[in-house]
C-alpha positions in Angstrom: 5.8 12.1 -18.4 4.9 12.7 -14.8 4.0 9.7 -12.7 3.2 10.1 -9.0 5.2 8.6 -6.1 2.8 5.7 -5.6 3.2 4.7 -9.2 7.0 5.0 -8.7 6.9 2.8 -5.6 4.9 0.2 -7.5 7.2 0.3 -10.5 9.5 -2.1 -8.8 6.7 -4.6 -8.9 4.9 -3.4 -12.1 7.9 -3.2 -14.4 7.6 0.5 -15.2 10.8 1.6 -16.8 10.1 5.1 -18.1 10.5 8.5 -16.4 8.8 9.1 -13.1 8.6 11.8 -10.4 10.0 9.4 -7.8 10.5 10.0 -4.1 10.5 7.0 -3.9 9.2 -7.7 16.6 11.6 -4.8 17.4 12.5 -4.9 21.0 10.8 -2.4 23.3 12.9 -0.6 25.9 11.8 0.3 29.4 12.0 4.0 28.5 8.7 6.0 28.9 6.5 6.3 25.9 7.4 9.1 23.5 4.8 11.6 22.6 4.5 14.9 20.7 5.6 17.6 23.1 7.1 21.1 23.1 10.7 21.3 22.2 12.9 21.0 25.3 14.5 24.1 26.8 18.2 24.4 26.5 20.5 24.4 29.5 22.5 27.3 28.3 22.5 30.1 30.8 23.5 33.0 28.5 20.7 34.9 26.7 20.0 34.2 23.1 21.9 36.3 20.5 20.0 37.5 17.5 21.5 36.0 14.3 23.8 38.3 12.4 22.8 37.3 8.9 25.2 39.7 7.2 28.1 38.2 9.1 27.0 34.6 8.3 26.5 35.5 4.7 30.1 36.7 4.5 31.3 33.3 5.6 29.4 31.3 3.1 30.8 31.1 -0.5 27.6 29.3 -1.5 25.4 32.1 -0.3 22.6 32.7 2.2 19.0 33.4 1.2 16.5 35.3 3.5 12.8 35.8 3.2 11.9 38.4 0.5 15.1 37.9 -1.4 15.3 36.5 -4.9 15.4 32.7 -4.9 14.0 32.3 -1.3 10.8 30.6 -2.4 12.7 28.0 -4.4 15.5 27.6 -1.8 13.1 26.8 1.0 11.2 24.1 -0.9 11.3 20.5 0.2 10.3 17.5 -1.9 6.7 17.4 -0.6 4.6 20.4 -1.7 2.4 19.9 1.4 5.2 21.7 3.3 5.4 24.7 1.0 3.9 26.9 3.7 6.9 26.5 5.9 8.9 29.8 6.3 12.4 29.2 7.5 14.3 32.2 8.7 17.1 31.6 6.3 18.5 29.0 3.9 22.3 28.5 3.9 24.0 26.8 0.9 26.9 24.9 2.5 29.9 24.1 0.2 32.3 22.9 2.9 32.4 21.8 6.6 33.4 25.3 7.7 30.1 26.6 6.4 28.2 24.1 8.4 30.2 25.0 11.5 29.4 28.7 11.0 25.7 27.9 10.7 25.7 25.7 13.9 27.4 28.5 15.8 24.7 31.0 14.8 21.8 28.7 15.5 23.2 27.7 18.9 23.8 31.3 20.0 20.4 32.3 18.8 18.7 29.2 20.1 16.8 28.9 16.9 15.9 25.6 15.1 18.4 24.3 12.7 18.1 21.4 10.2 20.3 19.9 7.6 18.7 19.2 4.2 20.3 16.5 2.0 17.5 15.6 -0.4 14.6 17.3 1.4 12.5 14.1 1.5 11.6 14.1 5.3 8.1 12.7 5.4 7.2 15.2 8.1 9.0 18.1 6.5 11.5 18.3 9.4 14.3 19.5 7.0 12.4 22.8 6.6 11.9 24.1 10.2 9.5 27.0 10.6 11.5 30.1 11.7 14.7 28.1 11.7 17.9 27.8 9.7 18.0 25.3 6.8 21.5 24.1 6.0 21.3 23.0 2.4 24.0 20.4 1.8 23.2 19.9 -1.9 26.5 21.7 -3.0 28.4 19.0 -1.1 27.7 16.2 -3.4 31.0 14.8 -4.5 31.7 11.0 -5.0 35.3 9.9 -4.8 36.2 6.2 -5.0 39.6 5.3 -3.6 41.9 2.6 -4.8 41.0 0.4 -1.8 37.3 0.5 -2.8 36.1 2.9 -0.2 34.1 5.8 -1.4 33.9 9.3 0.2 30.5 10.8 -0.5 29.3 14.3 0.2 26.3 14.4 2.5 24.3 16.4 -0.1 24.6 13.8 -2.8 21.4 12.3 -4.2 21.2 8.6 -4.8 21.5 8.7 -8.6 24.6 10.8 -8.3 26.0 8.2 -5.9 25.2 5.3 -8.1 26.6 6.9 -11.2 29.8 7.9 -9.5 30.3 4.4 -8.0 29.4 2.6 -11.3 32.1 4.6 -13.1 34.6 2.9 -10.9 32.9 -0.5 -11.1 31.6 -0.4 -7.5 28.2 -0.5 -5.8 26.5 0.5 -2.5 23.2 -0.9 -1.2 20.8 2.0 -0.8 17.3 3.2 -1.8 15.6 3.2 -5.1 14.4 6.8 -5.3 16.9 8.8 -7.4 16.4 12.1 -5.7 16.7 11.0 -2.1 19.7 12.3 -0.3 22.4 9.9 0.9 22.5 11.7 4.3 19.0 11.1 5.6 18.9 7.6 4.1 22.1 6.4 5.7 21.4 7.9 9.1 18.0 6.1 9.4 19.4 2.8 8.2 19.0 2.6 4.5 16.7 -0.1 3.2 17.0 -0.9 -0.5 16.9 -3.4 -3.3 20.4 -4.8 -2.5 19.9 -5.0 1.3 19.5 -8.7 1.5 22.8 -9.3 -0.3 24.9 -6.4 0.9 23.2 -5.1 4.0 21.7 -1.7 4.9 23.4 1.5 3.7 24.5 2.2 7.3 26.2 -1.2 7.5 28.6 -0.1 4.8 29.6 3.1 6.7 33.2 3.2 7.7 33.3 6.7 9.1 31.5 10.0 9.0 32.5 13.6 9.3 30.0 15.5 11.5 29.6 18.9 13.0 28.2 18.5 16.5 26.3 21.0 18.6 29.5 22.5 20.0 30.5 23.5 16.5 33.4 21.0 16.3 34.0 18.9 13.2 34.5 15.4 14.4 35.3 12.1 12.6 33.1 9.3 13.9 34.2 5.7 13.3 34.6 2.4 15.1 37.8 3.8 16.6 37.0 7.5 17.1 33.8 8.6 18.8 32.5 5.0 18.7 29.2 5.7 20.5 28.4 8.6 18.1 29.3 6.3 15.2 26.9 3.7 16.6 24.1 6.2 16.8 24.7 7.5 13.2 23.9 4.0 11.9 20.2 3.9 12.2 19.5 6.6 14.9 17.8 8.9 12.4 18.7 12.2 10.7 18.9 15.5 12.6 19.5 14.1 16.0 23.2 14.3 16.7 24.7 16.9 14.4 25.1 17.6 10.7 27.1 15.1 8.8 29.2 16.6 6.0 30.6 13.5 4.4 30.4 9.7 4.6 33.1 7.1 3.9 31.6 3.8 2.8 33.0 0.4 2.0 31.7 -0.6 -1.4 31.5 -3.9 -3.4 32.2 -4.7 -7.0 29.1 -3.8 -9.0 27.1 -6.9 -9.9 25.0 -7.8 -12.8 21.3 -8.1 -11.8 18.1 -9.7 -13.0 15.0 -7.6 -12.4 11.5 -9.0 -12.4 7.9 -7.8 -12.1 4.7 -9.8 -11.7 1.2 -8.3 -11.7 -1.7 -10.3 -10.2 -5.4 -9.7 -10.9 -6.8 -11.3 -7.7 -6.3 -13.6 -4.8 -4.2 -11.0 -2.9 -4.3 -12.9 0.4 -3.0 -16.0 -1.4 -0.2 -14.1 -3.1 0.8 -12.3 0.1 0.7 -15.6 2.1 2.9 -17.3 -0.6 5.2 -14.3 -0.9 6.0 -14.0 2.8 6.9 -17.7 3.1 8.9 -17.5 -0.1 11.0 -14.6 0.8 11.6 -15.8 4.4 13.5 -18.8 3.0 15.0 -17.2 -0.1 18.8 -16.8 -0.6 20.3 -13.4 0.1 20.8 -12.8 -3.6 17.1 -12.4 -4.0 15.3 -9.2 -2.9 11.6 -8.6 -3.5 8.8 -6.3 -2.6 5.0 -6.7 -2.7 2.7 -3.8 -3.2 -1.0 -4.1 -2.1 -3.1 -1.4 -3.6 -6.3 -0.6 -1.7 -9.7 -1.0 -3.4 -12.7 -3.2 -3.6 -11.1 -5.7 -3.7 -7.4 -4.9 -3.2 -4.9 -5.8 -6.0 -1.2 -6.6 -5.8 2.0 -6.8 -7.7 5.4 -8.3 -6.9 8.8 -7.2 -8.1 12.4 -7.3 -7.2 15.9 -8.3 -8.3 18.3 -11.1 -8.2 22.1 -10.8 -7.9 22.9 -13.2 -10.7 21.6 -14.4 -14.0 18.0 -15.2 -15.2 18.8 -18.9 -15.1 19.5 -18.6 -11.4 16.3 -16.5 -10.7 13.8 -18.5 -12.6 13.7 -21.6 -10.3 13.0 -19.2 -7.4 10.2 -17.4 -9.3 8.7 -20.8 -10.1 8.6 -21.6 -6.3 6.6 -18.4 -5.7 4.3 -18.9 -8.6 3.5 -22.5 -7.5 1.7 -21.1 -4.5 -0.2 -18.2 -6.2 -3.2 -17.9 -8.6 -0.8 -17.0 -11.4 0.2 -13.5 -12.6 -1.6 -11.5 -15.3 1.8 -10.5 -16.6 5.4 -11.4 -16.0 8.6 -9.5 -17.0 12.2 -10.6 -16.4 15.3 -8.9 -17.8 19.0 -8.7 -17.0 20.7 -5.4 -16.3 24.0 -4.0 -15.1 24.2 -2.3 -11.8 23.6 1.2 -12.9 20.9 0.3 -15.4 19.1 -1.6 -12.7 19.3 1.4 -10.4 17.9 3.6 -13.2 15.1 1.0 -13.7 14.1 1.0 -10.1 14.3 4.8 -10.1 12.1 5.1 -13.1 14.9 6.6 -15.2 15.5 3.9 -17.8 14.6 6.3 -20.6 16.4 9.2 -19.1 20.0 10.2 -18.8 21.7 10.5 -15.5 21.5 14.3 -15.8 17.8 14.1 -16.5 17.2 11.9 -13.5 17.6 14.8 -11.2 15.1 17.2 -9.6 13.7 20.0 -11.8 15.2 22.5 -9.4 18.7 21.1 -10.3 18.1 21.1 -14.0 16.7 17.6 -14.2 13.2 16.3 -15.2 12.0 14.8 -11.9 9.2 16.7 -10.1 7.9 16.8 -6.6 5.1 14.8 -5.0 2.4 15.4 -2.4 1.7 12.5 -0.1 1.2 11.3 3.5 2.7 8.1 4.8 3.6 6.0 7.8 5.1 2.5 8.5 5.1 -0.7 10.4 7.6 -3.6 10.5 6.7 -7.2 9.9 8.6 -9.3 12.6 7.9 -12.5 10.6 5.3 -14.2 8.4 1.8 -13.0 9.4 -0.4 -15.8 10.8 -3.5 -14.6 9.0 -2.8 -13.2 5.5 -6.5 -12.5 4.8 -6.8 -10.3 7.9 -3.7 -8.5 7.0 -4.9 -7.8 3.4 -8.3 -6.8 4.7 -6.8 -3.6 6.2 -6.7 -2.3 2.6 -10.3 -3.1 1.7 -12.0 0.0 0.2 -8.8 2.0 0.6 -8.7 3.4 -3.0 -5.7 5.7 -3.6 -3.6 4.0 -1.0 -0.8 1.5 -1.2 0.8 -0.8 1.3 4.4 -1.4 0.2 6.3 -4.4 1.7 10.1 -4.4 1.3 11.8 -7.6 2.2 14.6 -7.6 4.8 16.5 -10.6 6.1 19.7 -11.9 4.4 22.7 -9.7 5.2 20.5 -7.3 7.3 19.9 -10.1 9.8 23.5 -11.1 10.2 24.2 -7.9 12.2 23.4 -8.0 15.9 20.4 -5.9 17.0 22.6 -3.9 19.4 25.6 -3.5 17.0 24.0 -0.4 15.4 21.1 1.9 16.3 18.9 0.2 13.7 16.8 -2.3 15.7 14.8 -4.3 13.2 17.5 -6.8 12.3 15.4 -9.9 12.6 12.4 -8.6 10.8 10.9 -10.1 7.6 10.0 -6.8 5.9 9.2 -3.1 6.3 5.7 -1.9 5.5 5.1 1.6 4.1 1.6 2.9 4.1 1.3 5.6 1.4 -1.4 7.8 0.1 -1.3 10.7 -2.4 -2.6 13.9 -1.0 -2.9 17.6 -1.7 -3.9 20.5 0.6 -7.5 19.7 0.0 -7.3 16.0 0.8 -4.4 16.0 3.3 -6.6 15.6 6.4 -8.7 12.8 4.9 -5.6 10.9 3.5 -3.8 11.3 6.8 -6.7 9.9 8.7 -7.0 6.9 6.4 -3.2 6.2 6.6 -3.4 6.4 10.4 -6.3 3.9 10.5 -4.3 1.4 8.5 -1.2 2.1 10.6 -3.0 1.5 13.8 -4.9 -1.5 12.4 -1.6 -3.1 11.5 -0.2 -2.6 15.0 -2.7 -5.2 16.3 -1.1 -7.7 14.0 2.5 -6.6 13.8 3.2 -4.8 17.1 3.9 -1.1 17.6 6.9 -0.8 15.3 8.0 1.7 12.6 10.9 2.7 10.3 12.3 6.1 11.2 13.0 7.0 7.5 9.2 6.9 7.0 8.9 9.3 10.0 5.3 10.0 11.0 4.3 12.9 13.3 1.2 11.0 14.5 2.8 7.6 15.2 2.0 6.6 18.8 5.0 5.9 21.1 7.3 6.7 18.2 10.6 6.5 20.1 10.0 2.8 21.0 8.5 2.1 17.6 11.5 3.4 15.7 14.4 2.4 18.0 13.1 -0.4 20.2 15.6 -1.5 22.8 18.2 0.9 21.4 16.3 4.0 22.5 17.9 4.2 25.9 21.4 4.3 24.5 20.4 6.8 21.8 19.1 9.1 24.5 22.5 8.9 26.3 24.4 9.7 23.1 22.1 12.6 22.3 22.5 14.1 25.8 26.3 13.7 25.7 26.8 15.3 22.3 23.9 17.8 22.4 22.9 18.6 26.0 21.3 21.9 25.1 19.2 20.3 22.3 20.6 22.5 19.5 19.5 19.8 17.1 15.9 19.2 18.0 12.5 18.8 16.4 9.2 17.3 17.4 10.4 13.7 17.0 14.1 14.2 17.9 15.6 11.6 20.2 14.7 12.8 23.7 17.5 14.1 25.9 
């Protein structure tokens, strides 16, 4: 069974529990607007040194793949087939931190683009740089739970691997719902997920990270060591400050959850109006999303989970339903932590081994799409106007994921993630192939820019969008200035750079 990403994203609200091909008012600083611009020149005075691929290959137990060699076409692929035309100069399979250091040294000397690839889900394909070096972290995917409850997770681990490893020890980590997303990019951008309201963002659970910086050094960043770098790694976006090789997270005892899904046939503005008021006053144990599917008229569905029993959830659902036209269908069921993560990942009918990418022996395929985002600072004053942005937008979804709860208990300046007081994130998603990419991207941009008039010019860096106006302020708000300082300090020559890298 192959279900596209939009269907997966709606599964949280629609109650789909079979196999899917899943992906899956911020403050504004006084910094100048960020725009698409040429990559900045380095400050290194010595001339570039052409990469010695043979020498690098000899240092990598996991191997190095060059264009024309067996396995290159598979090794260079990211999750989104729209980027299959990218031709990196090489793909290095890193099995240990020393491999990453060797790759950084080569890229720095050659002044060539370098990017880490954890799960390969970059919405703009930035983990596959044209003519650059891809550092594939997939072999570094171990999950070790210590007696004190902390967990050391390799930067190449995918979410289902993380959830399974933690569940074996009776622990949990708040993270995303897509089973094939890498823990690396998710954490570095913040990490919104179905347990965020109860336990916080993924980056909020980070205790320390091992990272190879632009000078080739392996550093440990924590509250006590390299504190500014540690601050930046919690929401500052992937690919900006170095290549993380492992994360140490604080974990919580794995809870029992109650999942639910409600599908509505009409009255979308009424449902959205009721939902935003409902979730803004809900206890942190409750997380919910709302998916508005474009059309004439739009339709919607609501889903989510509750940390606790069905008896605790039902009164809360009754509060929501009292203000809506009533759902066409309603499903509620109790699940353990791992089963709930499999449910949200579309893997209830698949084993953990099957809930992996096809390239790694699993059954989950890839997905072509374009997407962008905005952030809801609070309840929208005119729900009908908000919903009207999806009128006639067949094939497009607007996915609202609730924030608040534990996310809002952390100060806006405490980590690089700036959207602490927001009500929800809004992902604008449309399926696309090479023939429809331009049309879909235009439609997504129209909704994105239309929402800016109601929500402000905000965005979530993990839904990175090459066309987002003033993206630096949108993603980082009042934290952009400090992020620029950290980037300049740890990478003055812009070794780690790409079109939407934090400006030096």
